C-alpha positions in Angstrom: -46.8 -112.6 37.0 -45.8 -115.6 34.9 -47.5 -118.9 34.4 -49.0 -120.3 37.6 -48.0 -123.6 39.0 -50.6 -126.3 38.9 -50.5 -129.7 40.4 -52.9 -132.4 41.5 -53.4 -132.9 45.2 -50.9 -135.4 46.7 -52.2 -137.9 49.3 -50.8 -137.4 52.7 -49.5 -141.0 52.7 -47.1 -140.1 49.9 -45.5 -137.0 51.4 -42.0 -136.8 50.0 -38.8 -137.3 51.9 -36.6 -137.1 48.8 -33.3 -137.9 50.3 -30.9 -140.2 48.5 -27.8 -141.9 49.8 -24.6 -140.8 48.1 -24.4 -144.1 46.2 -28.0 -143.9 45.0 -27.6 -140.2 44.0 -24.4 -141.0 42.0 -26.2 -143.9 40.3 -29.1 -141.6 39.4 -26.6 -139.0 38.0 -24.9 -141.7 35.9 -28.2 -143.0 34.4 -30.8 -140.2 34.3 -31.3 -136.5 33.8 -32.4 -134.7 37.0 -35.0 -131.8 37.3 -34.1 -128.8 39.3 -35.5 -125.3 40.1 -33.4 -122.2 40.4 -34.5 -118.8 41.8 -33.4 -115.6 40.1 -34.0 -113.2 42.9 -33.8 -109.6 41.7 -34.0 -106.2 43.4 -33.7 -102.5 42.5 -30.2 -101.3 43.3 -28.4 -98.0 42.4 -30.8 -97.2 39.6 -30.6 -100.7 38.0 -31.3 -104.3 38.8 -29.2 -106.6 40.8 -29.3 -110.4 41.1 -28.6 -112.5 44.2 -25.9 -115.1 43.6 -24.0 -117.4 46.0 -20.6 -118.9 45.5 -21.1 -122.6 45.5 -19.3 -124.7 48.1 -20.1 -128.1 46.5 -19.9 -129.9 43.2 -21.1 -129.5 40.5 -20.1 -125.9 39.6 -18.0 -125.7 42.8 -16.5 -122.2 43.3 -18.7 -120.5 40.8 -21.3 -117.8 41.5 -24.7 -119.4 41.0 -28.4 -118.9 41.7 -29.9 -120.7 44.7 -31.8 -123.8 43.8 -31.9 -127.6 43.9 -33.3 -130.7 42.5 -37.0 -131.6 42.7 -37.4 -134.6 45.0 -39.4 -137.7 44.3 -43.1 -137.2 44.8 -42.5 -133.5 45.4 -44.9 -131.2 43.5 -43.3 -128.3 41.7 -44.8 -125.5 43.8 -43.6 -127.3 47.0 -40.1 -127.7 45.6 -40.0 -123.9 44.8 -41.3 -123.1 48.3 -38.6 -125.3 49.8 -35.8 -123.6 48.0 -37.2 -120.2 49.1 -37.4 -121.2 52.8 -34.4 -123.5 53.2 -31.8 -121.6 51.1 -33.0 -118.0 51.4 -35.2 -117.8 54.5 -37.9 -116.3 52.4 -41.6 -117.0 52.9 -42.9 -120.0 51.0 -45.8 -118.0 49.8 -43.4 -115.9 47.8 -43.5 -118.6 45.2 -46.9 -117.3 44.1 -45.1 -114.3 42.7 -42.4 -116.3 40.8 -42.3 -116.1 37.0 -41.2 -119.1 35.0 -38.5 -117.9 32.6 -38.0 -121.2 30.9 -36.1 -124.5 31.0 -32.4 -125.0 30.3 -30.1 -128.0 30.0 -27.3 -127.9 32.6 -24.4 -130.3 31.8 -21.6 -130.8 34.3 -18.5 -133.0 34.1 -18.8 -134.1 37.7 -21.5 -134.7 40.3 -22.0 -134.1 44.0 -20.3 -137.3 45.3 -18.2 -138.4 42.3 -15.8 -136.4 40.2 -15.9 -138.9 37.4 -19.7 -139.1 37.0 -21.3 -136.3 34.9 -24.6 -134.6 35.8 -27.4 -133.5 33.5 -30.0 -131.2 35.0 -33.1 -130.0 33.3 -33.3 -126.7 35.1 -36.5 -124.6 35.5 -35.5 -121.0 36.1 -37.9 -118.7 38.1 -37.6 -115.0 38.5 -38.8 -113.3 41.7 -38.7 -109.7 42.7 -37.3 -109.0 46.2 -39.8 -106.2 46.6 -42.7 -108.7 46.2 -41.6 -110.9 49.2 -39.7 -108.6 51.5 -42.7 -107.7 53.6 -44.3 -111.1 53.8 -44.2 -113.0 57.1 -41.7 -115.8 57.1 -41.8 -118.9 59.3 -38.0 -119.1 58.9 -37.3 -115.7 60.6 -40.5 -115.2 62.7 -41.1 -111.9 60.8 -40.5 -110.5 57.4 -37.7 -111.5 55.1 -34.2 -110.6 56.1 -33.1 -107.2 54.8 -31.7 -107.3 51.3 -28.3 -106.2 52.6 -28.2 -108.8 55.4 -27.1 -111.8 53.3 -25.5 -114.2 54.0 -28.4 -115.5 56.0 -26.5 -118.5 57.2 -28.8 -121.2 56.0 -27.6 -124.5 54.5 -24.2 -125.3 53.2 -24.5 -124.9 49.5 -22.9 -121.4 49.2 -19.8 -120.0 50.8 -20.9 -116.4 50.4 -23.7 -114.3 48.9 -23.6 -111.1 46.8 -26.0 -108.9 44.9 -24.6 -108.6 41.3 -25.7 -105.7 39.1 -26.9 -107.5 35.9 -24.3 -105.8 33.6 -21.5 -106.8 36.0 -22.8 -110.4 36.2 -23.0 -110.7 32.4 -19.4 -109.4 32.0 -17.8 -111.4 34.8 -14.8 -113.6 34.1 -15.1 -117.2 33.2 -13.3 -118.9 36.1 -14.2 -120.7 39.3 -10.8 -120.2 40.9 -11.2 -118.1 44.0 -7.6 -116.8 43.6 -8.6 -115.4 40.3 -11.8 -113.7 41.4 -14.5 -116.4 40.7 -16.9 -115.6 38.0 -20.6 -116.1 37.3 -21.3 -119.5 35.9 -22.1 -119.7 32.2 -25.4 -121.5 32.9 -26.5 -118.4 34.9 -25.2 -116.1 32.1 -27.3 -117.9 29.6 -30.5 -116.8 31.3 -29.5 -113.1 31.8 -30.6 -111.8 28.4 -34.1 -113.1 29.0 -34.0 -112.0 32.6 -33.2 -108.4 31.6 -36.2 -108.4 29.2 -38.5 -109.2 32.2 -37.0 -106.8 34.7 -36.0 -103.9 32.5 
């Protein structure tokens, strides 16, 4: 297990909502770097390791295969942000975050942003690796039981991804560099940048 997530208790009166209007979010993208968390969910498959990726429906990185994740909201502690991504995007138990390993931090630069094609986005991305086998049997409030079977994705949660797929790591590393669906969309370079370190951790 990697470094643990520590945070000071947050008063109940400051519980985060975190939502920004499109105009406010665009202004933030234009002026500031944002902080995000991504989940590199891996499983054993066919004698090797596979990584769960979704093909993004929205900007930035629209059309690319990418890891699930999202920005950290104002007043949201890091463990809570990770738990939110697990439950909202993957229908996995929030407690699974305790098994997540911090791989490191990467700069993600994009030429566009969610609500404006002409406003660039800069994310400081915190990448966490999590083994499917560590969370599969945990009870989940999202499903009323354990996590969905590994083969059952898409789980139909949220609107960030058009489809899901388990990618064998060698195949993900070798995928073509295009987001054009007509040309077999590839794994985004930001994801590929993490794969060498990921393979050191998962074998």
